[in-house]
C-alpha positions in Angstrom: -33.1 50.6 6.0 -29.9 49.2 7.1 -27.8 46.9 4.0 -28.0 44.2 6.4 -30.4 42.5 8.4 -29.9 42.1 12.8 -30.8 38.8 14.5 -32.9 39.6 17.6 -35.7 38.4 20.1 -37.1 40.2 22.7 -36.9 36.8 24.5 -33.0 37.2 24.7 -33.9 39.4 28.2 -34.2 36.8 30.9 -34.6 39.7 33.4 -31.9 39.3 35.3 -31.8 42.4 37.5 -28.3 43.3 38.6 -26.3 40.6 37.7 -23.0 39.8 36.2 -24.9 38.6 33.0 -27.0 41.7 32.4 -29.3 39.9 29.5 -31.2 43.3 29.4 -28.1 44.8 26.6 -29.5 42.8 24.1 -33.1 45.0 24.5 -31.6 47.7 25.3 -29.0 47.7 22.3 -32.4 47.5 19.9 -34.1 50.0 21.3 -31.2 52.5 21.1 -30.6 51.3 17.4 -34.4 52.0 16.6 -34.6 55.4 19.0 -31.6 57.1 17.2 -33.2 56.3 13.7 -29.9 54.1 12.9 -32.4 50.7 12.3 -35.8 50.2 11.8 -38.4 47.4 12.4 -37.8 45.9 9.3 -34.2 45.8 9.6 -34.4 43.1 12.6 -35.6 39.5 12.3 -36.9 37.3 14.5 -35.0 33.6 14.9 -37.3 30.7 15.8 -35.8 28.7 18.7 -33.7 26.0 17.7 -34.9 22.4 17.7 -33.7 19.8 20.1 -32.0 17.8 17.5 -29.8 21.3 16.9 -29.4 21.4 20.5 -27.9 17.8 20.4 -25.6 17.9 17.2 -23.6 20.0 20.2 -24.7 18.8 23.7 -25.0 15.3 25.1 -28.8 14.1 25.0 -29.0 13.7 28.6 -27.8 17.2 29.5 -30.1 18.5 26.8 -32.9 16.5 28.4 -31.7 17.6 31.5 -31.8 21.0 30.7 -35.5 21.1 28.8 -36.9 19.2 31.4 -36.0 20.9 34.8 -34.0 17.8 36.0 -30.4 19.1 36.4 -28.8 18.0 39.8 -27.7 20.7 42.0 -24.3 21.2 40.9 -25.6 21.2 37.3 -27.8 24.1 38.5 -24.7 26.4 40.3 -22.9 25.4 36.9 -25.4 27.8 35.2 -24.0 31.1 36.9 -27.9 32.6 35.7 -30.7 31.1 37.5 -32.8 28.3 36.1 -35.9 28.7 34.6 -37.8 27.5 31.7 -37.8 31.2 30.9 -33.9 30.3 30.6 -34.0 27.7 28.1 -36.5 29.0 25.8 -34.0 32.2 25.9 -30.8 29.9 24.8 -33.0 28.0 22.5 -33.8 31.6 20.8 -29.9 32.7 20.9 -29.0 29.2 19.6 -31.5 29.7 16.6 -30.1 33.6 16.2 -26.8 31.6 15.6 -28.0 29.0 13.4 -30.2 32.1 11.2 -27.0 34.3 11.2 -24.6 31.1 10.0 -26.8 30.2 7.4 -27.7 33.1 5.9 -26.0 33.7 2.5 -23.7 36.6 1.8 -26.7 38.4 -0.7 -28.9 38.2 3.1 -26.6 40.6 4.6 -27.4 39.1 7.6 -25.4 40.5 10.6 -25.4 41.3 13.9 -26.9 38.7 16.3 -27.1 40.1 19.9 -27.0 36.3 21.5 -27.1 35.0 25.0 -24.9 32.7 23.5 -20.8 34.7 24.3 -18.9 32.0 24.9 -17.7 29.0 23.3 -18.2 25.5 24.9 -16.9 22.1 24.7 -19.6 19.1 23.8 -18.4 17.4 27.1 -19.0 20.4 29.3 -22.0 21.2 31.0 -23.1 24.4 32.1 -20.7 27.3 33.4 -19.8 30.4 31.4 -23.0 32.1 31.5 -23.7 29.8 28.3 -25.0 26.2 28.6 -26.1 25.7 24.9 -23.0 27.5 22.7 -21.1 26.0 19.9 -18.2 25.3 20.7 -14.4 27.1 19.0 -14.6 26.3 15.4 -17.1 24.4 15.4 -19.9 25.1 12.6 -24.0 25.9 13.0 -26.1 22.9 13.3 -27.7 22.5 9.8 -31.5 22.5 10.1 
């Protein structure tokens, strides 16, 4: 068993196939760590999805509602740079939940790696883009749940 925990969820993989954002890499890393005996199943912890309230601490409520309810404009969908789907929204909420889980771990918990969908910082006023529609802005703290 590792001296730290790894935050991972199978829902991070959007099954995008041949895409500039190969989300299957998170599953492949997970699987490789297990197959190589570097980590055991007990080393991994699955995050709960962030709440809508957590996401709204960083993003405008209207953006969160449109994203969650599938009412984005055509331009907003294009800015996502990944195909919009309910699965994508679930994966983003899971990734944000993973960030929150990792950021709330005490030094005694030894949480470490988080295989995220959240790969780029975002500004509160910016909608979509950068392959990450709900990442925390640079220098910000994770929401307290």
